[in-house]
C-alpha positions, 0 to 999 in steps of 0.5 A: 493516452487513455488506451496507453493507461488501460493497456498498462493496467492490463499488462501489470494485472495480467503479468503480475497475477501470472508471475505471482501465482506460478511462483507461489505454486512452487514452479521451479522455473520461477525460483529466481524470484526469490534469489536476490543475485539472480541475473533474471531477477535483476533484469526484471528489477531494471525493467520495473525501474524503467516502467516506473520512470516511464509512467511518471513521465507519460501520465504525470504526477497528479493525474487522478485515478478514475472515480465511479458513481455509487451505483457501480458499487455492486458488492462488498469489498473483498477481504484479501491477504491477512484479515485478522492480525493476532499480535497482542498489541493489535488484539488489545487495541481491537478489544478497546474499539481502537480508542488507544490507537495512534498513527505515528509519523517519524524518521526524516521529519522535523518533529515526530507526531502521533494521531489518535483515530478520533483526531484523524476522523476530525481532520478534513475528510475525503471520500472517493469511489475507486476500483481496487485491482488485485494481482490475483486477477479480481477487481472491486469498486468501493467507496473509501473515506479518510484524511489525505496523507499529504497534510498529515505529513506536513504536520510532521515537517518532512525534511528535504532529504526524505525520498520515501515513506515506509508504511509499517503495519500490525499485520503479522503476515508470516510466521517463521522459525526466526519469528514473525514477519510483519507486512510493510510497504513503501512509496515515493513522496509523489504517491504519498502527496497525491490528492487521492492518497488517503488514510482510510478509516471508512468503507462504503459509508461504514466504519472500516472493518477489521477484515479490510484493515481497521483501524486505518488502511492506506489507499494509493489509488494509482497502484495495485492492491498490495500497495494498499497496506492494512492495519497501518500504525507508523509511517517512516520518512527515509532516503533509502529503502535497503535497511527494511526487510530484504531491501526491496521496499515492501513485503511482496517486492521482497518476494519478487513483485514490482515495487512501484505497482502502478496502474 
């Protein structure tokens, strides 16, 4: 089983890095990644669904990602993607050291709830030293501290018909003629309730830096880096992902990446 998991990790990291780098470099043969009705893209999407179901069946819903010792932390966590959102709301919160920050849980819940950063920090905390794998081909071991997402969702009372969490971020990752596009991601409830899925506010025994996603970054430790949304402000419980973005469940999945992103 360990060889199967390792080979799955290598395949995903290698193939995703190759596919994304070629697509972003402008290679014409990979234009299909941005064409929602293209048969080749649809075939890849079906393969992603099969991979998702196979991994769920083979590895199990509660299997933990590997955790490391403190001696294996050999560098700071590499900032990647957006490192400093520029929206007025985020800049205001940052100037006040995030004292007015609130994380909101809404959607298919019994009651909408919001938590300040201090409230999240005063909840039972979990620390875990894990490896972050990026589709660009690099990895980094770091210690993350935060509160488990599952109990926070329970405070809102997740309705039985909910199937996914959609994670909304302050990260204005792209500017277009039509306006700014904000980073978002999603997961099923299995990953949301996984014991290693945390709302991280600490990194390597320090306050989470802005460049790494302050004030709160989600950590889904059995998934690739783009499934770890930074600058999180709202979690929305839904039964359908199609109303968000281009309907694929996340900013990068909308641009051709695997939605599941499991490793």
